[in-house]
C-alpha positions in Angstrom: -27.8 19.1 -14.6 -26.0 16.0 -14.4 -26.3 12.4 -16.0 -24.6 9.7 -14.9 -23.8 6.5 -17.4 -26.7 4.9 -17.6 -28.6 7.8 -18.6 -30.5 9.2 -15.3 -31.2 12.9 -15.4 -30.8 14.6 -12.1 -31.3 18.4 -11.0 -27.7 20.0 -9.4 -30.5 20.8 -6.5 -30.3 18.1 -5.6 -27.9 18.7 -2.9 -29.4 21.1 -1.5 -32.9 20.0 -1.1 -33.2 16.8 1.0 -36.1 15.7 -0.2 -34.9 15.3 -3.8 -32.1 13.5 -1.7 -34.0 11.0 0.2 -36.2 10.3 -3.3 -33.0 10.1 -5.3 -31.1 7.2 -3.0 -34.9 5.5 -2.5 -34.7 4.2 -5.9 -31.1 3.0 -5.4 -31.9 -0.6 -5.8 -30.2 -2.6 -2.9 -31.5 -5.3 -3.4 -28.8 -5.7 -6.1 -26.0 -4.8 -3.5 -26.3 -1.7 -4.5 -25.7 1.3 -2.0 -26.4 4.7 -2.4 -26.1 7.7 0.8 -24.7 11.1 0.2 -21.6 12.6 2.2 -20.1 16.1 2.7 -16.5 16.6 2.6 -14.3 18.9 4.8 -14.9 21.9 2.1 -19.3 21.9 2.7 -18.9 20.0 -1.5 -21.1 16.9 -1.1 -21.2 14.3 -3.1 -23.5 11.9 -3.5 -21.8 7.8 -3.8 -23.2 4.6 -5.1 -21.5 1.4 -4.3 -21.3 -1.9 -5.8 -20.4 -4.1 -3.8 -21.2 -2.1 -0.4 -17.8 -0.3 0.1 -16.4 -0.2 -3.1 -17.5 3.1 -4.6 -18.6 2.9 -8.4 -20.0 6.1 -9.1 -19.1 10.3 -7.1 -21.9 13.3 -8.5 -20.2 15.9 -6.6 -21.9 19.1 -6.6 -21.0 21.8 -8.8 -18.5 23.8 -7.0 -15.3 26.8 -8.5 -12.8 26.1 -8.0 -9.6 26.9 -7.5 -6.2 25.1 -9.5 -2.2 25.7 -10.0 -1.2 26.8 -12.8 2.6 27.0 -12.5 4.4 28.9 -15.5 8.4 28.5 -17.0 9.2 31.3 -19.6 12.7 30.7 -21.8 12.9 33.2 -24.4 10.0 33.6 -26.5 8.7 29.4 -25.1 6.4 29.4 -22.8 5.6 26.5 -21.0 2.7 25.9 -18.6 1.7 23.3 -16.0 -1.5 22.5 -14.3 -2.8 20.0 -12.2 -5.7 19.0 -13.7 -5.1 17.3 -17.1 -6.4 20.2 -19.8 -9.1 19.3 -21.9 -7.5 20.6 -25.5 -9.8 23.1 -26.4 -8.9 24.8 -22.9 -5.2 24.1 -24.1 -5.6 25.8 -26.9 -7.6 28.4 -25.6 -4.2 29.0 -23.4 -2.3 29.0 -26.6 -3.7 31.0 -27.9 -4.0 34.0 -26.3 -0.2 33.6 -24.6 2.1 36.5 -25.7 4.7 33.6 -26.4 5.4 32.5 -29.8 5.5 28.8 -29.0 3.4 27.5 -25.5 3.2 24.5 -24.4 0.5 24.0 -21.9 0.7 20.0 -19.7 -1.3 18.6 -16.6 -1.8 15.7 -14.5 -3.9 15.3 -12.3 -7.7 13.4 -13.9 -8.9 15.9 -16.1 -10.0 19.5 -16.5 -12.6 19.5 -18.9 -14.6 22.3 -20.5 -18.0 23.1 -20.6 -18.8 21.1 -23.8 -16.7 18.2 -22.6 -19.7 18.4 -19.5 -22.7 19.1 -21.7 -21.3 15.3 -23.6 -20.2 13.3 -21.1 -17.4 12.5 -22.6 -14.3 10.3 -21.0 -12.5 13.9 -19.9 -16.2 14.7 -18.2 -16.8 11.4 -16.7 -13.0 11.0 -15.0 -13.0 14.5 -13.9 -12.3 15.0 -10.0 -13.1 18.7 -10.6 
């Protein structure tokens, strides 16, 4: 289920049910200068885009898919540094540190956020600003 900042709920099936997607997009208040449409990127992942003003994307609802992320691990003796492209939530980083075989493990990232499931469920800042 996806929740936007205005508390509208819709099921993930909206990305696969053309009729439901059309019904949702018909509700976009065009009279207020808001535009909505669905696109599919080169990886065949669908997005519902909401623009206000037209031409400026404000909200993008992205189809839920599993994605691969790059991970780099550097270690010096008993110290491990784990670098990932998305910025991890603190819960995910703590889980990685707990499972590390190194006594001192640092985890850091730098491309938007990779929230944990609870963050998505609660619609935290990380979840709302994730590109994943």
